[in-house]
C-alpha positions as a printed Julia matrix, in Angstrom:
328×3 Matrix{Float64}:
 19.32   -3.5   51.03
 20.14   -0.14  52.56
 20.69    3.03  50.6
 24.27    3.11  51.92
 25.0    -0.36  50.5
 23.61    0.67  47.14
 25.61    3.9   47.25
 28.92    2.08  47.81
 28.26   -0.5   45.1
 27.01    1.97  42.52
 29.8     4.46  43.29
 32.46    1.84  42.56
 30.71    0.85  39.33
 30.16    4.48  38.36
 33.77    5.5   38.94
 35.04    2.65  36.78
 32.57    3.48  34.02
 33.48    7.15  34.09
 37.18    6.37  33.8
 36.31    4.18  30.82
 34.57    7.12  29.18
 37.86    9.0   29.37
 40.38    6.25  28.76
 38.68    4.56  25.81
 37.68    7.62  23.82
 36.69    7.28  20.19
 38.85   10.23  19.21
 41.98    8.78  20.83
 41.49    5.39  19.18
 40.91    6.98  15.79
 43.98    9.16  16.27
 46.19    6.22  17.16
 44.95    4.13  14.23
 45.08    7.16  11.9
 41.47    6.85  10.8
 41.02   10.15   9.01
 38.44   11.97   6.92
 39.31   13.28   3.46
 41.72   16.17   3.85
 41.17   19.59   2.25
 43.64   21.08  -0.16
 47.11   21.6    1.36
 47.43   24.74   3.4
 50.39   26.68   4.68
 51.75   25.98   8.13
 52.69   29.59   8.61
 50.79   31.52  11.25
 51.07   34.86  13.01
 53.91   35.06  15.48
 52.94   33.21  18.63
 51.62   35.41  21.38
 51.87   34.23  24.95
 48.82   32.21  25.85
 46.84   34.22  28.38
 47.16   32.92  31.91
 43.42   32.45  32.16
 42.02   29.68  34.4
 40.96   27.96  31.18
 43.34   28.92  28.33
 41.73   29.61  24.98
 41.93   26.57  22.71
 42.56   28.52  19.52
 45.36   30.49  21.18
 46.94   27.24  22.34
 46.78   25.71  18.85
 48.21   28.88  17.33
 51.07   28.81  19.84
 51.82   25.2   18.87
 51.73   26.09  15.16
 54.19   28.91  15.75
 56.73   26.49  17.25
 56.69   24.48  14.01
 57.98   27.31  11.86
 61.56   26.59  12.86
 61.13   22.83  13.18
 63.23   20.49  11.07
 60.41   18.97   8.98
 60.37   17.76   5.41
 58.02   19.58   3.06
 55.72   16.55   2.88
 55.57   16.2    6.65
 55.02   19.93   7.09
 52.12   19.76   4.65
 50.66   16.73   6.43
 50.79   18.47   9.8
 49.26   21.63   8.31
 46.41   19.64   6.77
 45.75   17.87  10.07
 45.51   21.15  11.96
 43.33   22.81   9.31
 40.97   19.82   9.23
 40.66   19.04  12.93
 41.08   22.2   14.99
 37.4    23.19  14.85
 35.97   19.67  14.72
 33.52   18.9   17.54
 34.97   15.42  18.13
 38.58   15.55  17.01
 39.34   19.16  17.89
 40.67   18.34  21.37
 43.15   15.88  19.81
 44.49   18.19  17.1
 47.89   18.84  18.72
 48.31   15.2   19.72
 47.44   14.06  16.19
 50.01   16.43  14.71
 52.61   15.05  17.12
 51.88   11.48  15.96
 52.89   12.55  12.45
 56.04   14.25  13.68
 57.18   11.58  16.16
 56.74    7.93  15.1
 57.6     6.65  18.6
 54.72    8.65  20.05
 52.38    7.29  17.41
 53.53    3.72  18.16
 52.98    4.27  21.89
 49.4     5.41  21.26
 48.76    2.43  18.99
 49.98    0.16  21.82
 47.73    2.04  24.24
 44.71    1.67  21.95
 45.44   -2.05  21.47
 45.58   -2.7   25.24
 49.32   -3.3   25.2
 49.67   -1.13  28.26
 53.11   -2.25  29.42
 54.67   -1.42  26.05
 52.87    1.91  25.93
 53.98    2.82  29.46
 57.64    2.01  28.72
 57.63    4.21  25.6
 55.67    7.07  27.13
 57.98    7.21  30.18
 60.91    7.84  27.87
 59.03   10.42  25.79
 57.9    12.2   28.96
 61.51   13.35  29.39
 61.79   14.7   25.85
 63.32   18.18  25.5
 60.47   18.98  23.08
 57.87   20.51  25.43
 54.69   19.63  23.53
 55.77   16.04  22.98
 56.77   15.64  26.64
 53.49   17.16  27.87
 51.36   14.83  25.74
 53.48   11.82  26.67
 52.91   12.59  30.36
 49.15   12.93  29.89
 48.78    9.7   27.93
 51.09    7.97  30.38
 48.62    8.91  33.12
 45.73    7.56  31.07
 47.56    4.3   30.44
 48.43    3.88  34.13
 44.75    4.4   34.95
 43.82    1.4   32.78
 45.94   -0.69  35.16
 44.41    0.98  38.25
 47.82    2.39  39.14
 46.21    5.56  40.41
 48.98    6.67  42.75
 51.42    6.68  39.83
 49.0     8.41  37.46
 48.02   11.27  39.77
 51.3    13.27  39.62
 51.2    13.22  35.81
 47.63   14.53  35.81
 48.61   17.26  38.25
 51.47   18.2   35.91
 48.99   18.36  33.01
 46.9    20.82  35.03
 49.89   22.89  36.11
 53.09   23.28  34.11
 51.64   21.6   31.01
 48.33   23.47  31.13
 49.05   25.52  27.99
 50.51   22.64  25.98
 47.64   20.15  25.84
 43.89   20.51  25.27
 42.97   17.95  27.93
 42.52   20.1   31.05
 38.87   19.1   31.46
 39.53   15.38  31.06
 42.54   15.58  33.36
 40.5    17.36  36.05
 37.68   14.83  35.78
 40.06   11.87  35.87
 41.87   13.36  38.88
 38.55   13.55  40.76
 37.65    9.92  40.0
 41.12    8.78  41.08
 40.86   10.73  44.34
 37.55    8.97  45.06
 39.14    5.6   44.37
 41.99    6.49  46.73
 39.46    7.27  49.52
 40.21   11.01  49.31
 36.5    11.83  49.25
 36.54   15.48  50.3
 39.26   16.23  47.77
 37.34   14.32  45.09
 34.12   16.26  45.72
 36.04   19.55  45.53
 37.71   18.52  42.26
 34.42   17.42  40.7
 32.86   20.77  41.64
 35.85   22.56  40.18
 35.4    20.56  36.99
 31.72   21.58  36.71
 32.56   25.25  37.34
 35.57   25.54  35.03
 34.42   23.45  32.09
 30.76   24.15  31.27
 31.39   23.15  27.64
 32.82   19.75  28.54
 30.99   16.7   27.09
 27.61   16.13  28.72
 28.47   12.55  29.66
 31.27   13.83  31.89
 29.21   16.63  33.44
 26.4    14.22  34.29
 28.94   11.74  35.62
 30.49   14.41  37.85
 27.09   15.3   39.32
 26.34   11.62  39.99
 29.68   11.08  41.69
 29.27   14.14  43.91
 25.89   12.87  45.1
 27.22    9.37  45.77
 30.31   10.61  47.61
 28.27   12.96  49.78
 25.95   10.07  50.71
 28.76    7.94  52.17
 28.92    7.94  55.97
 32.11    7.02  57.79
 31.8     3.7   59.56
 28.72    2.56  57.64
 28.55   -0.25  55.09
 29.08    2.2   52.2
 32.39    3.2   53.79
 33.37   -0.45  54.3
 32.59   -1.28  50.66
 34.78    1.6   49.5
 37.68    0.51  51.68
 37.34   -3.11  50.53
 37.61   -2.02  46.91
 40.69    0.07  47.79
 42.27   -2.97  49.47
 41.32   -5.24  46.55
 43.03   -2.9   44.08
 46.18   -2.69  46.18
 46.38   -6.46  46.53
 45.83   -6.87  42.78
 48.88   -4.66  42.34
 50.73   -6.87  44.85
 51.16   -3.97  47.24
 50.87   -5.0   50.86
 52.46   -1.84  52.23
 51.44   -0.03  55.4
 48.51    1.96  53.87
 47.01   -1.3   52.57
 47.44   -3.02  55.94
 45.92    0.0   57.7
 42.85   -0.14  55.46
 42.47   -3.88  56.03
 42.62   -3.33  59.8
 40.01   -0.58  59.53
 37.76   -2.84  57.45
 37.87   -5.54  60.13
 37.22   -3.02  62.91
 34.3    -1.46  61.01
 32.78   -4.82  60.21
 33.08   -5.88  63.86
 31.32   -2.68  64.91
 28.54   -3.15  62.35
 28.04   -6.79  63.38
 27.8    -5.81  67.05
 25.36   -3.03  66.18
 23.19   -5.48  64.24
 23.31   -8.0   67.11
 22.37   -5.32  69.64
 19.41   -4.28  67.5
 18.37   -7.91  67.11
 18.5    -8.51  70.85
 16.68   -5.27  71.59
 13.97   -5.94  69.01
 13.18   -9.48  70.24
 13.64   -8.96  73.96
 10.07   -8.39  75.23
  7.97  -10.85  73.3
  7.8   -13.81  75.71
  7.48  -16.74  73.33
  8.67  -14.84  70.27
  5.37  -15.42  68.46
  3.54  -12.25  69.39
  2.21   -9.9   66.73
  3.19   -6.6   68.34
  4.67   -3.8   66.28
  7.99   -4.1   68.08
  8.42   -7.69  66.93
  7.33   -6.87  63.42
 10.01   -4.23  63.26
 12.59   -6.61  64.66
 11.69   -9.3   62.15
 12.62   -7.02  59.3
 16.11   -6.48  60.62
 18.97   -8.67  59.39
 20.81  -10.75  61.96
 24.08   -9.41  60.61
 25.51   -7.55  57.62
 25.09   -9.1   54.2
 28.02  -11.22  53.08
 28.18   -9.25  49.85
 26.83   -5.85  48.82
 24.86   -6.13  45.62
 23.03   -3.33  43.83
 19.9    -4.08  41.78
 20.24   -3.81  38.03
 20.29   -0.23  36.87
 20.91    1.23  40.32
 22.1     4.8   40.18
 21.33    5.11  36.47
 24.86    4.07  35.57
 23.77    2.37  32.38
 22.37    5.62  31.03
 25.64    7.59  31.19
């Protein structure tokens, strides 16, 4: 098996695994199911007047949480609900695991429909979650709408509907950048989606941006980004690694029952590339066995030719553990 074949196979497996690391996060599942630790004594929701979150490339998390808290001062909340939200923020904002979900968790207390949508998402009821999150994405409440858009993107990703998910991720990284704490995950997910959509140069650039902007992001994602960059850079246009990538793209589109022009173009390119690879293999076979007379000689030229396949493998298969995927 060639290194290019292994690269294509392991890249597809790696990209799916890395998306799983984002989509099925322990914190999100716990948030949706409301698995909580004992809360401290009730605290006040009041906070200093919200200052504008600095337009830094990576907004400060504490400033973003404080800005969210400030918006609650005039919110129409019962005293019990206000206390519950205050306790959630006090408990989770500095937590190593649940800190990134603190605003989303508070929103699940304030908006039952959002909480129900996340429960559906966590329970693999994606269609129900998508229908609810689409409606909430248009909410006039900016923090609710921003989180609905982000989780809508995550839910669409579970169905491999990458083209639909990408605009929501881009919105998370642009207009919603100061309203959610998921900029690193959104950047990482955007890069994986770009790779799956055959936008390799864009994907490499986004992965590098992720590594530069988010040095404190979870190690599993940083390692995954480095692995993906190496695998993407190893792919050569027109080689079997490229064909494998395009076949997976076509498979996903057909699974979604989309036989539009981009899908047909990729299928035509796959056939053309395979034809070229088969001809190349045949030419090498003919060249390697051409001067041996009876074909039984022991010369080095024939030994080299004997190690060549007569054509491309019918299926690209990576050995177990290739690429270290299982260790991520």
